[in-house]
ROKEBA-271125 format. One record per residue: x, y, z of N, C-alpha, C in turn; residue number from 1; residue in one letter. Coordinates in Angstrom, 3 decimals. Example, Ala and Ser with C-alpha at 12.3 -4.5 7.8 and 13.67 -1.06 7.14 Angstrom:
[[13.190; -5.690; 7.800]; [12.300; -4.500; 7.800]; [13.200; -3.300; 7.800]; 1; a]
[[12.850; -2.250; 7.080]; [13.670; -1.060; 7.140]; [12.900; 0.030; 7.870]; 2; s]
This chain:
[[25.837; -8.065; 7.126]; [24.909; -6.946; 7.175]; [23.707; -7.191; 6.259]; 1; x]
[[23.924; -7.890; 5.137]; [22.833; -8.152; 4.206]; [21.741; -8.987; 4.851]; 2; x]
[[22.128; -9.998; 5.660]; [21.125; -10.809; 6.351]; [20.310; -9.946; 7.308]; 3; x]
[[20.957; -9.051; 8.000]; [20.260; -8.175; 8.942]; [19.237; -7.320; 8.208]; 4; x]
[[19.641; -6.755; 7.068]; [18.731; -5.922; 6.280]; [17.572; -6.770; 5.769]; 5; x]
[[17.860; -7.988; 5.317]; [16.807; -8.881; 4.836]; [15.814; -9.188; 5.950]; 6; x]
[[16.314; -9.542; 7.124]; [15.431; -9.837; 8.252]; [14.617; -8.610; 8.655]; 7; x]
[[15.248; -7.447; 8.629]; [14.542; -6.215; 8.976]; [13.429; -5.922; 7.966]; 8; x]
[[13.693; -6.152; 6.689]; [12.682; -5.921; 5.651]; [11.496; -6.864; 5.821]; 9; x]
[[11.779; -8.122; 6.087]; [10.702; -9.105; 6.301]; [9.928; -8.754; 7.570]; 10; x]
[[10.629; -8.403; 8.644]; [9.972; -8.038; 9.901]; [9.084; -6.808; 9.710]; 11; x]
[[9.565; -5.824; 8.945]; [8.778; -4.612; 8.690]; [7.495; -4.957; 7.949]; 12; x]
[[7.591; -5.838; 6.965]; [6.392; -6.242; 6.214]; [5.410; -7.006; 7.106]; 13; x]
[[5.928; -7.886; 7.954]; [5.057; -8.652; 8.851]; [4.369; -7.740; 9.867]; 14; x]
[[5.101; -6.788; 10.409]; [4.510; -5.846; 11.366]; [3.468; -4.968; 10.675]; 15; x]
[[3.768; -4.527; 9.454]; [2.802; -3.746; 8.693]; [1.529; -4.564; 8.467]; 16; x]
[[1.690; -5.822; 8.074]; [0.533; -6.700; 7.868]; [-0.277; -6.851; 9.157]; 17; x]
[[0.402; -7.038; 10.274]; [-0.289; -7.183; 11.558]; [-1.074; -5.915; 11.905]; 18; x]
[[-0.478; -4.750; 11.677]; [-1.170; -3.492; 11.977]; [-2.359; -3.279; 11.047]; 19; x]
[[-2.209; -3.663; 9.783]; [-3.319; -3.543; 8.832]; [-4.473; -4.467; 9.226]; 20; x]
[[-4.141; -5.703; 9.598]; [-5.182; -6.637; 10.039]; [-5.863; -6.142; 11.313]; 21; x]
[[-5.082; -5.618; 12.236]; [-5.646; -5.075; 13.476]; [-6.582; -3.905; 13.172]; 22; x]
[[-6.219; -3.072; 12.192]; [-7.067; -1.934; 11.821]; [-8.377; -2.412; 11.201]; 23; x]
[[-8.331; -3.533; 10.502]; [-9.563; -4.093; 9.942]; [-10.452; -4.697; 11.032]; 24; x]
[[-9.832; -5.378; 11.968]; [-10.584; -6.067; 13.025]; [-11.070; -5.092; 14.099]; 25; x]
[[-10.212; -4.158; 14.509]; [-10.553; -3.181; 15.555]; [-10.348; -1.757; 15.027]; 26; x]
[[-11.203; -1.294; 14.120]; [-10.996; 0.028; 13.507]; [-10.943; 1.183; 14.511]; 27; x]
[[-11.672; 1.071; 15.617]; [-11.670; 2.163; 16.608]; [-10.320; 2.322; 17.293]; 28; x]
[[-9.517; 1.276; 17.309]; [-8.208; 1.332; 17.961]; [-7.069; 1.627; 16.989]; 29; x]
[[-7.380; 1.737; 15.704]; [-6.327; 1.835; 14.687]; [-5.649; 3.196; 14.632]; 30; x]
[[-6.339; 4.239; 15.065]; [-5.780; 5.585; 14.946]; [-5.997; 6.189; 13.573]; 31; x]
[[-6.571; 5.419; 12.630]; [-6.814; 5.952; 11.285]; [-8.299; 6.115; 11.002]; 32; x]
[[-9.134; 5.822; 11.980]; [-10.569; 6.011; 11.790]; [-10.828; 7.500; 11.579]; 33; x]
[[-11.518; 7.818; 10.497]; [-11.774; 9.213; 10.157]; [-10.618; 9.867; 9.426]; 34; x]
[[-9.572; 9.105; 9.113]; [-8.399; 9.621; 8.404]; [-8.149; 8.787; 7.146]; 35; x]
[[-9.191; 8.625; 6.359]; [-9.104; 7.867; 5.107]; [-8.639; 6.438; 5.339]; 36; x]
[[-9.259; 5.781; 6.305]; [-8.812; 4.429; 6.653]; [-8.920; 3.452; 5.501]; 37; x]
[[-9.975; 3.533; 4.711]; [-10.109; 2.613; 3.574]; [-8.985; 2.831; 2.571]; 38; x]
[[-8.694; 4.078; 2.288]; [-7.607; 4.382; 1.339]; [-6.270; 3.895; 1.892]; 39; x]
[[-6.018; 4.127; 3.164]; [-4.760; 3.689; 3.766]; [-4.648; 2.165; 3.755]; 40; x]
[[-5.734; 1.486; 4.062]; [-5.706; 0.025; 4.086]; [-5.530; -0.557; 2.687]; 41; x]
[[-5.758; 0.239; 1.672]; [-5.544; -0.195; 0.289]; [-4.151; 0.199; -0.201]; 42; x]
[[-3.790; 1.457; 0.028]; [-2.538; 1.996; -0.520]; [-1.302; 1.439; 0.193]; 43; x]
[[-1.345; 1.284; 1.507]; [-0.163; 0.861; 2.253]; [0.367; -0.504; 1.830]; 44; x]
[[-0.506; -1.522; 1.680]; [0.045; -2.804; 1.217]; [0.596; -2.716; -0.204]; 45; x]
[[-0.066; -1.925; -1.052]; [0.439; -1.759; -2.423]; [1.818; -1.114; -2.382]; 46; x]
[[1.959; -0.056; -1.576]; [3.252; 0.622; -1.466]; [4.353; -0.299; -0.982]; 47; x]
[[4.016; -1.191; -0.057]; [5.016; -2.114; 0.490]; [5.314; -3.282; -0.451]; 48; x]
[[4.422; -3.534; -1.400]; [4.613; -4.680; -2.299]; [5.048; -4.311; -3.707]; 49; x]
[[5.139; -3.014; -4.008]; [5.527; -2.578; -5.351]; [6.857; -3.195; -5.780]; 50; x]
[[7.858; -3.071; -4.952]; [9.183; -3.563; -5.332]; [9.225; -5.088; -5.481]; 51; x]
[[8.723; -5.872; -4.507]; [8.739; -7.320; -4.712]; [7.973; -7.748; -5.961]; 52; x]
[[6.836; -7.113; -6.219]; [6.067; -7.464; -7.421]; [6.825; -7.100; -8.690]; 53; x]
[[7.429; -5.927; -8.716]; [8.215; -5.487; -9.870]; [9.370; -6.452; -10.120]; 54; x]
[[10.062; -6.828; -9.082]; [11.193; -7.749; -9.205]; [10.722; -9.100; -9.737]; 55; x]
[[9.590; -9.589; -9.242]; [9.062; -10.879; -9.653]; [8.585; -10.834; -11.109]; 56; x]
[[7.854; -9.762; -11.490]; [7.349; -9.614; -12.857]; [8.503; -9.548; -13.852]; 57; x]
[[9.582; -8.912; -13.453]; [10.748; -8.783; -14.355]; [11.593; -10.053; -14.395]; 58; x]
[[11.129; -11.133; -13.813]; [11.830; -12.405; -13.902]; [12.881; -12.622; -12.841]; 59; x]
[[12.780; -11.896; -11.729]; [13.704; -12.049; -10.597]; [15.163; -11.968; -11.033]; 60; x]
[[15.462; -10.975; -11.841]; [16.831; -10.771; -12.324]; [17.701; -10.212; -11.206]; 61; x]
[[18.809; -10.840; -10.968]; [19.739; -10.383; -9.939]; [19.219; -10.660; -8.541]; 62; x]
[[20.027; -10.269; -7.576]; [19.655; -10.444; -6.172]; [18.537; -9.467; -5.818]; 63; x]
[[17.675; -9.897; -4.935]; [16.588; -9.019; -4.512]; [17.171; -7.840; -3.726]; 64; x]
[[16.722; -6.613; -4.026]; [17.259; -5.413; -3.346]; [16.638; -5.204; -1.963]; 65; x]
[[17.150; -5.928; -0.977]; [16.570; -5.899; 0.363]; [16.611; -4.523; 1.009]; 66; x]
[[17.709; -3.805; 0.825]; [17.803; -2.471; 1.447]; [16.741; -1.541; 0.874]; 67; x]
[[16.574; -1.570; -0.438]; [15.537; -0.740; -1.066]; [14.155; -1.159; -0.587]; 68; x]
[[13.944; -2.460; -0.466]; [12.647; -2.962; -0.005]; [12.344; -2.477; 1.419]; 69; x]
[[13.339; -2.540; 2.279]; [13.156; -2.056; 3.649]; [12.813; -0.564; 3.652]; 70; x]
[[13.579; 0.211; 2.888]; [13.352; 1.656; 2.840]; [11.981; 2.002; 2.263]; 71; x]
[[11.488; 1.201; 1.324]; [10.181; 1.460; 0.711]; [9.022; 0.937; 1.569]; 72; x]
[[9.304; 0.095; 2.551]; [8.270; -0.419; 3.449]; [8.148; 0.440; 4.705]; 73; x]
[[9.264; 0.944; 5.195]; [9.262; 1.700; 6.458]; [8.293; 2.887; 6.496]; 74; x]
[[8.162; 3.684; 5.425]; [7.231; 4.817; 5.526]; [5.796; 4.400; 5.829]; 75; x]
[[5.344; 3.325; 5.214]; [3.973; 2.860; 5.433]; [3.824; 2.334; 6.860]; 76; x]
[[4.822; 1.596; 7.295]; [4.800; 1.031; 8.647]; [4.849; 2.131; 9.707]; 77; x]
[[5.772; 3.059; 9.564]; [5.933; 4.130; 10.553]; [4.692; 5.004; 10.611]; 78; x]
[[4.107; 5.321; 9.456]; [2.894; 6.139; 9.447]; [1.755; 5.420; 10.168]; 79; x]
[[1.570; 4.146; 9.851]; [0.492; 3.389; 10.490]; [0.733; 3.244; 11.994]; 80; x]
[[1.969; 2.987; 12.369]; [2.311; 2.868; 13.786]; [2.126; 4.209; 14.509]; 81; x]
[[2.540; 5.293; 13.858]; [2.357; 6.626; 14.440]; [0.890; 6.966; 14.655]; 82; x]
[[0.049; 6.564; 13.697]; [-1.396; 6.771; 13.866]; [-1.947; 5.878; 14.967]; 83; x]
[[-1.496; 4.629; 14.995]; [-1.972; 3.678; 16.010]; [-1.644; 4.176; 17.423]; 84; x]
[[-0.464; 4.778; 17.587]; [-0.038; 5.293; 18.886]; [-0.518; 6.727; 19.129]; 85; x]
[[-1.285; 7.267; 18.168]; [-1.872; 8.610; 18.263]; [-0.808; 9.710; 18.326]; 86; x]
[[0.337; 9.460; 17.726]; [1.426; 10.441; 17.774]; [1.148; 11.658; 16.897]; 87; x]
[[0.402; 11.466; 15.799]; [0.114; 12.592; 14.904]; [-0.764; 13.641; 15.587]; 88; x]
[[-1.609; 13.201; 16.510]; [-2.520; 14.133; 17.175]; [-2.049; 14.581; 18.552]; 89; x]
[[-1.052; 13.903; 19.120]; [-0.628; 14.248; 20.487]; [0.784; 14.822; 20.581]; 90; x]
[[1.597; 14.619; 19.559]; [2.964; 15.153; 19.566]; [3.039; 16.232; 18.482]; 91; x]
[[3.213; 17.466; 18.909]; [3.125; 18.604; 18.003]; [4.015; 18.546; 16.771]; 92; x]
[[5.238; 18.080; 16.919]; [6.191; 18.081; 15.807]; [6.155; 16.794; 14.986]; 93; x]
[[5.396; 15.796; 15.424]; [5.443; 14.476; 14.789]; [5.071; 14.518; 13.307]; 94; x]
[[3.969; 15.180; 12.966]; [3.513; 15.223; 11.575]; [4.576; 15.837; 10.671]; 95; x]
[[5.156; 16.957; 11.096]; [6.185; 17.607; 10.279]; [7.410; 16.708; 10.118]; 96; x]
[[7.854; 16.120; 11.200]; [9.019; 15.222; 11.128]; [8.748; 14.053; 10.198]; 97; x]
[[7.546; 13.516; 10.247]; [7.219; 12.366; 9.411]; [7.184; 12.723; 7.932]; 98; x]
[[6.710; 13.910; 7.607]; [6.714; 14.302; 6.187]; [8.141; 14.396; 5.663]; 99; x]
[[9.056; 14.837; 6.474]; [10.465; 14.907; 6.065]; [11.093; 13.509; 6.025]; 100; x]
[[11.000; 12.785; 7.126]; [11.680; 11.486; 7.255]; [11.094; 10.436; 6.321]; 101; x]
[[9.776; 10.334; 6.271]; [9.162; 9.274; 5.474]; [9.379; 9.474; 3.978]; 102; x]
[[9.351; 10.729; 3.516]; [9.637; 10.957; 2.088]; [11.107; 10.721; 1.795]; 103; x]
[[11.975; 11.011; 2.759]; [13.398; 10.705; 2.559]; [13.594; 9.197; 2.426]; 104; x]
[[12.991; 8.419; 3.311]; [13.129; 6.961; 3.256]; [12.556; 6.397; 1.964]; 105; x]
[[11.344; 6.829; 1.611]; [10.707; 6.311; 0.401]; [11.514; 6.658; -0.842]; 106; x]
[[11.959; 7.897; -0.941]; [12.735; 8.318; -2.105]; [14.066; 7.585; -2.163]; 107; x]
[[14.708; 7.413; -1.040]; [15.974; 6.668; -0.969]; [15.756; 5.249; -1.495]; 108; x]
[[14.708; 4.594; -1.038]; [14.413; 3.244; -1.496]; [14.132; 3.182; -2.984]; 109; x]
[[13.359; 4.129; -3.474]; [13.040; 4.173; -4.911]; [14.302; 4.383; -5.731]; 110; x]
[[15.170; 5.261; -5.270]; [16.430; 5.481; -5.994]; [17.274; 4.210; -6.037]; 111; x]
[[17.391; 3.535; -4.902]; [18.175; 2.298; -4.867]; [17.580; 1.240; -5.782]; 112; x]
[[16.264; 1.172; -5.824]; [15.599; 0.125; -6.597]; [15.536; 0.420; -8.083]; 113; x]
[[15.319; 1.674; -8.449]; [14.959; 1.964; -9.836]; [15.897; 2.900; -10.590]; 114; x]
[[16.691; 3.718; -9.909]; [17.585; 4.639; -10.622]; [18.811; 3.876; -11.117]; 115; x]
[[19.189; 4.069; -12.356]; [20.369; 3.370; -12.891]; [21.617; 3.706; -12.075]; 116; x]
[[22.449; 2.717; -11.786]; [23.650; 2.939; -10.968]; [24.621; 3.963; -11.570]; 117; x]
[[24.650; 4.121; -12.872]; [25.583; 5.042; -13.508]; [25.113; 6.481; -13.556]; 118; x]
[[23.969; 6.770; -12.949]; [23.419; 8.118; -12.968]; [24.344; 9.076; -12.216]; 119; x]
[[24.595; 10.228; -12.793]; [25.485; 11.208; -12.157]; [24.850; 11.755; -10.883]; 120; x]
[[25.665; 12.384; -10.055]; [25.153; 12.986; -8.814]; [24.038; 13.991; -9.082]; 121; x]
[[24.256; 14.954; -9.983]; [23.180; 15.933; -10.218]; [21.889; 15.292; -10.725]; 122; x]
[[22.013; 14.317; -11.623]; [20.803; 13.666; -12.124]; [20.123; 12.828; -11.050]; 123; x]
[[20.911; 12.224; -10.181]; [20.333; 11.469; -9.057]; [19.503; 12.396; -8.177]; 124; x]
[[20.033; 13.576; -7.902]; [19.304; 14.551; -7.090]; [18.040; 15.006; -7.814]; 125; x]
[[18.137; 15.256; -9.124]; [16.957; 15.673; -9.880]; [15.892; 14.580; -9.921]; 126; x]
[[16.308; 13.338; -10.097]; [15.353; 12.220; -10.082]; [14.688; 12.133; -8.705]; 127; x]
[[15.488; 12.292; -7.654]; [14.936; 12.259; -6.297]; [13.896; 13.357; -6.107]; 128; x]
[[14.221; 14.563; -6.540]; [13.279; 15.673; -6.416]; [12.031; 15.435; -7.263]; 129; x]
[[12.226; 14.916; -8.474]; [11.088; 14.642; -9.348]; [10.149; 13.615; -8.739]; 130; x]
[[10.714; 12.516; -8.254]; [9.875; 11.485; -7.648]; [9.272; 11.966; -6.327]; 131; x]
[[10.134; 12.442; -5.427]; [9.682; 12.793; -4.078]; [8.659; 13.908; -4.060]; 132; x]
[[8.888; 14.942; -4.845]; [7.947; 16.062; -4.879]; [6.622; 15.640; -5.496]; 133; x]
[[6.694; 14.892; -6.583]; [5.462; 14.414; -7.214]; [4.687; 13.508; -6.265]; 134; x]
[[5.376; 12.608; -5.602]; [4.716; 11.711; -4.653]; [4.092; 12.507; -3.502]; 135; x]
[[4.779; 13.538; -3.027]; [4.237; 14.367; -1.940]; [2.974; 15.101; -2.395]; 136; x]
[[2.971; 15.604; -3.626]; [1.786; 16.289; -4.159]; [0.615; 15.309; -4.271]; 137; x]
[[0.889; 14.125; -4.825]; [-0.164; 13.109; -4.952]; [-0.713; 12.742; -3.568]; 138; x]
[[0.178; 12.595; -2.580]; [-0.250; 12.267; -1.214]; [-1.167; 13.355; -0.649]; 139; x]
[[-0.777; 14.615; -0.810]; [-1.568; 15.719; -0.263]; [-2.916; 15.836; -0.964]; 140; x]
[[-2.958; 15.601; -2.268]; [-4.244; 15.605; -2.980]; [-5.115; 14.473; -2.450]; 141; x]
[[-4.504; 13.313; -2.265]; [-5.249; 12.181; -1.713]; [-5.801; 12.476; -0.340]; 142; x]
[[-4.993; 13.088; 0.530]; [-5.468; 13.448; 1.870]; [-6.640; 14.428; 1.788]; 143; x]
[[-6.517; 15.404; 0.901]; [-7.584; 16.408; 0.777]; [-8.886; 15.751; 0.338]; 144; x]
[[-8.815; 14.951; -0.710]; [-10.016; 14.300; -1.240]; [-10.599; 13.309; -0.229]; 145; x]
[[-9.737; 12.554; 0.427]; [-10.203; 11.485; 1.312]; [-10.784; 11.980; 2.631]; 146; x]
[[-10.168; 13.016; 3.231]; [-10.714; 13.406; 4.536]; [-10.530; 14.859; 4.940]; 147; x]
[[-9.584; 15.583; 4.413]; [-9.330; 16.941; 4.901]; [-10.477; 17.886; 4.568]; 148; x]
[[-11.039; 17.787; 3.383]; [-12.079; 18.738; 2.963]; [-13.341; 18.679; 3.822]; 149; x]
[[-13.532; 17.561; 4.512]; [-14.716; 17.451; 5.359]; [-14.346; 17.267; 6.837]; 150; x]
[[-13.158; 17.754; 7.208]; [-12.721; 17.587; 8.595]; [-12.553; 18.951; 9.260]; 151; x]
[[-12.409; 18.945; 10.582]; [-12.164; 20.207; 11.287]; [-10.812; 20.835; 10.927]; 152; x]
[[-9.946; 20.069; 10.261]; [-8.627; 20.570; 9.872]; [-8.679; 21.486; 8.654]; 153; x]
[[-9.839; 21.605; 8.007]; [-9.945; 22.343; 6.754]; [-9.437; 23.784; 6.874]; 154; x]
[[-9.726; 24.455; 7.986]; [-9.329; 25.862; 8.120]; [-7.807; 26.058; 8.225]; 155; x]
[[-7.074; 25.024; 8.568]; [-5.608; 25.124; 8.625]; [-4.933; 24.288; 7.535]; 156; x]
[[-5.739; 23.722; 6.646]; [-5.207; 22.769; 5.659]; [-4.213; 23.402; 4.695]; 157; x]
[[-4.464; 24.624; 4.265]; [-3.580; 25.245; 3.277]; [-2.162; 25.393; 3.825]; 158; x]
[[-2.041; 25.968; 5.007]; [-0.730; 26.154; 5.626]; [-0.071; 24.811; 5.909]; 159; x]
[[-0.829; 23.864; 6.422]; [-0.295; 22.534; 6.719]; [0.183; 21.842; 5.446]; 160; x]
[[-0.613; 21.943; 4.385]; [-0.247; 21.295; 3.122]; [1.029; 21.893; 2.551]; 161; x]
[[1.161; 23.217; 2.588]; [2.389; 23.847; 2.094]; [3.604; 23.375; 2.886]; 162; x]
[[3.454; 23.310; 4.196]; [4.550; 22.812; 5.032]; [4.873; 21.359; 4.733]; 163; x]
[[3.834; 20.533; 4.584]; [4.037; 19.115; 4.276]; [4.756; 18.938; 2.938]; 164; x]
[[4.362; 19.728; 1.940]; [5.009; 19.631; 0.624]; [6.475; 20.057; 0.697]; 165; x]
[[6.733; 21.125; 1.438]; [8.118; 21.585; 1.581]; [8.964; 20.539; 2.292]; 166; x]
[[8.435; 19.970; 3.371]; [9.199; 18.962; 4.124]; [9.383; 17.685; 3.318]; 167; x]
[[8.362; 17.262; 2.587]; [8.494; 16.085; 1.733]; [9.546; 16.296; 0.651]; 168; x]
[[9.549; 17.492; 0.071]; [10.546; 17.817; -0.955]; [11.950; 17.845; -0.356]; 169; x]
[[12.102; 18.411; 0.833]; [13.413; 18.427; 1.488]; [13.881; 17.015; 1.837]; 170; x]
[[12.958; 16.158; 2.253]; [13.303; 14.758; 2.516]; [13.781; 14.064; 1.253]; 171; x]
[[13.083; 14.313; 0.140]; [13.489; 13.735; -1.146]; [14.864; 14.267; -1.559]; 172; x]
[[15.094; 15.556; -1.344]; [16.398; 16.146; -1.657]; [17.503; 15.480; -0.848]; 173; x]
[[17.264; 15.283; 0.437]; [18.251; 14.614; 1.288]; [18.562; 13.215; 0.750]; 174; x]
[[17.533; 12.460; 0.386]; [17.750; 11.116; -0.168]; [18.576; 11.185; -1.444]; 175; x]
[[18.268; 12.142; -2.308]; [19.037; 12.298; -3.540]; [20.495; 12.632; -3.274]; 176; x]
[[20.730; 13.496; -2.297]; [22.107; 13.850; -1.948]; [22.860; 12.649; -1.365]; 177; x]
[[22.193; 11.857; -0.526]; [22.836; 10.678; 0.066]; [23.206; 9.668; -1.011]; 178; x]
[[22.236; 9.326; -1.854]; [22.499; 8.330; -2.894]; [23.491; 8.877; -3.916]; 179; x]
[[23.320; 10.132; -4.308]; [24.253; 10.732; -5.265]; [25.666; 10.773; -4.734]; 180; x]
[[25.830; 11.123; -3.466]; [27.155; 11.156; -2.844]; [27.770; 9.757; -2.791]; 181; x]
[[26.973; 8.781; -2.363]; [27.491; 7.412; -2.251]; [27.890; 6.869; -3.618]; 182; x]
[[27.081; 7.134; -4.620]; [27.414; 6.647; -5.961]; [28.615; 7.385; -6.530]; 183; x]
[[28.694; 8.672; -6.264]; [29.828; 9.453; -6.750]; [31.126; 9.077; -6.081]; 184; x]
[[31.031; 8.535; -4.867]; [32.224; 8.127; -4.128]; [32.666; 6.713; -4.507]; 185; x]
[[31.955; 6.141; -5.491]; [32.348; 4.815; -5.956]; [31.761; 3.673; -5.143]; 186; x]
[[30.795; 3.968; -4.282]; [30.156; 2.921; -3.516]; [29.312; 2.080; -4.453]; 187; x]
[[29.458; 0.779; -4.369]; [28.740; -0.112; -5.276]; [27.234; -0.020; -5.125]; 188; x]
[[26.738; -0.090; -3.930]; [25.303; -0.087; -3.678]; [25.002; 0.777; -2.473]; 189; x]
[[24.630; 2.050; -2.677]; [24.394; 2.937; -1.548]; [23.154; 2.545; -0.772]; 190; x]
[[23.344; 1.798; 0.287]; [22.223; 1.372; 1.101]; [22.523; 1.698; 2.549]; 191; x]
[[21.531; 1.590; 3.419]; [21.765; 1.928; 4.821]; [22.902; 1.131; 5.437]; 192; x]
[[23.168; -0.057; 4.924]; [24.190; -0.889; 5.537]; [25.610; -0.468; 5.182]; 193; x]
[[25.789; 0.392; 4.168]; [27.164; 0.776; 3.836]; [27.372; 2.279; 3.794]; 194; x]
[[26.513; 3.043; 4.466]; [26.745; 4.482; 4.562]; [27.209; 4.855; 5.941]; 195; x]
């Protein structure tokens, strides 16, 4: 299962890179034109490379956490792919689902990569909420500054932002409960491959 997760993580990074390059070469086809494309083209690769860089800077101690890497790459890939396929603007529930699912995946990956294995269930959930909620707030501020304040979405932005924050927080809570439960049950490494 570890090889499968490793291959999936590498494939996710390669697909993300391909979509980012395509957005640079053909911006009109990217689905992110007018949606803070410059910020996305900067932030997404950083988000996908945080864990590998951290692991490398720390001297490559221990085995590379492939499951965490996959979970921390998927949100950027899925968001970019969803924009490329125009799902955010054509599928009514897509944006809400993505705020829940993508924050759950990102928070799950962050917990696997950075939360100490001996952390109790309640503290794991609190760390998940602290990270996930803060990240959701930072994301919404970034969206507002980058494109919402000058877009036709401004008149519905307040309600949308509140919903996005609630769904992102619930996604983070779910990730905390999953990791906390797996760790409390004595699972060595709570990753997608052993839940």
